[in-house]
C-alpha positions in Angstrom: -35.7 24.9 27.4 -33.9 23.3 25.5 -29.9 23.4 25.7 -29.5 24.2 22.2 -31.2 27.3 22.0 -29.1 28.0 24.9 -26.0 27.1 22.9 -26.8 28.5 20.0 -27.9 32.0 21.8 -24.3 31.7 24.2 -22.8 30.7 19.8 -22.7 34.9 19.3 -20.1 36.6 21.3 -21.4 39.6 22.4 -24.1 37.5 24.3 -21.7 35.4 25.9 -19.8 39.2 27.1 -23.6 40.1 28.2 -25.0 37.2 30.0 -20.9 37.1 31.7 -21.9 40.6 33.1 -25.0 39.2 34.0 -22.9 36.5 35.8 -21.2 39.1 37.2 -23.9 40.9 38.9 -27.6 41.4 37.7 -28.3 44.2 35.9 -30.6 47.0 34.1 -30.2 47.9 30.2 -28.8 50.8 30.4 -25.9 50.2 33.0 -25.2 47.2 30.6 -24.6 49.4 27.8 -22.7 51.3 29.6 -20.0 48.6 30.3 -20.0 46.8 26.9 -19.2 48.5 23.3 -22.6 48.4 21.9 -25.7 50.7 21.7 -28.4 50.2 24.6 -31.0 49.1 21.4 -28.6 46.2 20.8 -28.3 44.9 24.5 -32.2 44.7 24.5 -32.5 43.1 21.4 -29.2 40.7 22.3 -31.5 40.1 26.1 -34.4 39.1 24.1 -32.6 36.4 23.0 -31.3 35.2 26.1 -34.1 35.6 27.6 -36.0 33.5 24.9 -33.5 30.8 24.9 -34.2 30.7 28.9 -30.8 31.9 30.1 -31.2 35.1 32.1 -35.3 36.0 33.2 -35.7 40.2 34.3 -37.9 41.4 36.8 -39.5 45.3 37.7 -37.7 47.2 39.9 -39.4 50.1 39.9 -39.0 51.6 36.2 -36.3 49.1 35.4 -36.4 45.6 33.8 -33.4 43.9 36.1 -31.9 40.9 34.2 -30.6 38.5 35.9 -29.5 34.3 34.7 -31.5 32.1 34.7 -31.1 28.9 36.9 -33.3 26.7 35.0 -31.8 27.5 31.4 -28.2 26.9 32.9 -29.6 23.8 34.8 -30.6 22.5 31.0 -27.6 23.6 29.3 -25.6 21.1 32.2 -27.7 18.2 32.3 -26.9 18.5 28.3 -23.3 18.1 28.5 -23.4 15.8 31.3 -24.9 13.5 29.6 -22.2 13.7 26.9 -19.3 13.7 29.5 -18.7 10.2 30.1 -18.3 9.6 26.0 -16.3 12.2 25.2 -14.1 11.0 28.2 -13.6 8.0 27.2 -13.2 9.0 23.7 -10.5 10.9 25.6 -8.9 8.0 26.9 -8.5 6.5 24.4 -7.1 8.6 21.9 -4.1 9.5 24.9 -3.9 5.6 24.4 -3.3 5.5 21.4 -0.8 8.4 21.1 1.0 6.3 23.5 0.8 3.8 21.8 2.2 5.2 18.7 4.9 7.1 20.8 6.4 4.0 21.8 
């Protein structure tokens, strides 16, 4: 799983909303479309992108497919962020120190 694909998928506001709904409760397409301002077909298309990005998985339960978060995809995003976290904090500290120096 690549973090880039996951981040790109979440860059769409509706996919992000769908992802958040699934994070709250695993759901079938029909329930998701009832809670969101888009059609069932649109939800299905967004779920396909989220699934291809490795962020959600689905399982058959009777005649429905239940979508859940895929911890492997979320883990890939977290690993990517962790790699950059120290660098980002160091840059923030340097910026903060520079602002303090300007303020003196």
